[in-house]
C-alpha positions in Angstrom: -44.6 16.3 7.4 -46.0 14.5 10.4 -43.3 15.6 12.8 -42.8 19.1 11.7 -42.2 21.4 14.5 -41.6 18.6 16.9 -38.3 17.5 18.7 -37.7 13.7 19.2 -35.1 12.4 21.6 -33.9 8.9 20.2 -31.8 7.2 22.8 -29.1 5.0 21.4 -29.4 6.8 18.2 -25.6 6.8 17.2 -25.9 3.3 15.9 -28.0 0.3 14.9 -31.9 0.6 15.4 -31.6 3.8 17.2 -29.8 5.4 14.3 -32.5 4.0 11.7 -35.1 5.2 14.1 -33.5 8.8 14.1 -33.4 8.9 10.3 -37.0 7.9 9.9 -38.0 10.6 12.3 -35.7 13.1 10.5 -37.4 12.2 7.1 -40.9 12.9 8.8 -39.7 16.5 9.5 -38.7 16.0 13.2 -35.8 17.8 14.7 -33.7 15.0 16.2 -31.7 14.9 19.6 -29.1 12.1 18.7 -28.3 10.3 22.0 -25.1 8.6 22.9 -23.5 7.3 26.0 -19.7 6.8 25.1 -19.0 7.2 21.4 -19.4 10.9 20.2 -17.9 10.1 17.0 -20.7 7.7 16.3 -23.3 10.2 17.3 -21.7 13.0 14.9 -21.9 10.4 12.0 -25.5 9.6 12.8 -26.3 13.4 13.0 -24.6 13.9 9.7 -26.6 11.2 8.2 -30.0 12.9 9.2 -32.3 14.5 6.6 -33.1 18.1 7.2 -32.3 19.9 10.6 -31.1 21.5 12.7 -30.5 18.2 14.7 -28.4 18.0 17.8 -26.5 15.6 20.0 -27.0 14.8 23.6 -24.6 12.7 25.9 -25.8 10.8 28.9 -26.4 7.5 30.6 -30.2 6.6 30.5 -29.6 4.4 33.7 -28.6 7.6 35.4 -32.0 9.5 36.3 -30.1 12.8 36.7 -28.7 12.3 33.0 -32.0 11.3 31.8 -33.6 14.4 33.1 -30.9 16.6 31.8 -31.3 15.1 28.3 -34.9 15.8 28.2 -34.6 19.4 29.6 
């Protein structure tokens, strides 16, 4: 798998294009950090839809530099 032993942070991955992107990375072996800003339930659903794991959830507002740094850390 191309992304084995890699962690990928996909912003906006609780729905839409971000969720599909997260699913593709997971299928390729990545550990996915599912990001959401406000809808934790959607993020939990997105995480549950991912192949493999363990995956995890991060919350934050990418417009806030402090939140962005915290999510990456």
